[in-house]
C-alpha positions as CSV (number, residue, x, y, z in Angstrom):
1,M,111.0,68.1,87.2
2,T,112.3,71.5,86.2
3,N,109.0,72.6,84.8
4,E,107.4,71.8,88.2
5,L,109.9,73.9,90.0
6,L,109.4,76.8,87.6
7,E,105.6,76.6,88.0
8,G,106.0,76.6,91.8
9,S,108.2,79.6,91.6
10,R,105.7,81.5,89.5
11,R,102.9,80.7,92.0
12,R,104.9,82.0,94.9
13,R,105.7,85.2,93.0
14,A,102.0,85.7,92.1
15,F,101.1,85.3,95.8
16,A,103.8,87.8,96.7
17,D,102.3,90.3,94.2
18,V,98.9,89.9,95.9
19,A,100.3,90.5,99.3
20,L,102.1,93.6,98.0
21,L,98.9,94.9,96.5
22,V,96.9,94.4,99.7
23,T,99.6,96.1,101.7
24,T,99.7,99.1,99.4
25,V,95.9,99.5,99.5
26,A,95.9,99.3,103.3
27,L,98.6,101.9,103.5
28,M,96.7,104.2,101.2
29,L,93.5,103.8,103.2
30,S,95.3,104.5,106.5
31,L,97.0,107.6,105.1
32,A,93.6,108.9,103.8
33,V,92.1,108.4,107.3
34,A,95.0,110.1,109.0
35,A,94.9,113.1,106.5
36,T,91.1,113.4,107.1
37,A,91.5,113.4,110.8
38,V,94.2,116.0,110.7
39,S,92.2,118.1,108.3
40,I,89.1,118.0,110.5
41,G,91.2,118.9,113.6
42,M,92.8,121.9,111.8
43,A,89.4,123.1,110.6
44,R,87.9,122.9,114.1
45,A,90.9,124.8,115.5
46,E,90.7,127.3,112.7
47,T,94.5,127.5,112.5
48,L,94.8,128.0,108.7
49,G,92.1,130.7,108.7
50,G,94.1,132.8,111.3
51,I,97.3,132.3,109.4
52,A,95.8,133.2,106.0
53,E,94.2,136.4,107.4
54,S,97.5,138.0,108.4
55,D,99.7,139.9,106.0
56,G,102.7,137.5,105.8
57,G,100.6,134.5,106.6
58,R,99.5,133.7,103.1
59,F,103.1,133.8,101.8
60,A,104.3,131.6,104.7
61,L,101.5,129.1,104.0
62,A,102.3,129.0,100.3
63,V,106.0,128.5,101.0
64,L,105.2,125.7,103.5
65,L,102.9,124.0,101.0
66,A,105.6,124.3,98.3
67,L,108.3,122.8,100.6
68,V,106.0,119.9,101.5
69,I,105.3,119.1,97.8
70,A,109.0,119.5,96.9
71,G,110.0,117.2,99.8
72,M,107.5,114.6,98.8
73,G,108.9,114.7,95.2
74,G,112.4,114.3,96.5
75,L,111.5,111.5,98.7
76,T,109.7,109.7,95.9
77,A,112.8,110.2,93.7
78,L,115.0,108.7,96.4
79,M,112.8,105.7,96.9
80,T,112.5,104.8,93.2
81,D,116.2,104.9,92.6
82,D,117.3,101.3,92.5
83,G,121.0,102.0,92.4
84,E,121.5,100.8,88.9
85,R,122.7,103.3,86.3
86,P,121.9,102.8,82.6
87,L,124.9,101.7,80.5
88,R,126.4,104.5,78.5
89,R,126.9,104.1,74.8
90,D,130.0,105.6,73.4
């Protein structure tokens, strides 16, 4: 009886892993489509070209890109923190 319950539990967990994988792939694809659409829109509007041609524009663009990358790293660090701290050995 106990073995049957354990096997059922393992099957449910495997199904949950498949759903998580499908959801992750769908999210990645939707982000890729959104980034492509935004990139095409920016290229057609020639906004980055106008910014990069000015004197302070290149610096501002570099700072903006650095802040976006740093923000994404911080957000990733916050999301991966599970709240458990490792035990300290004295």
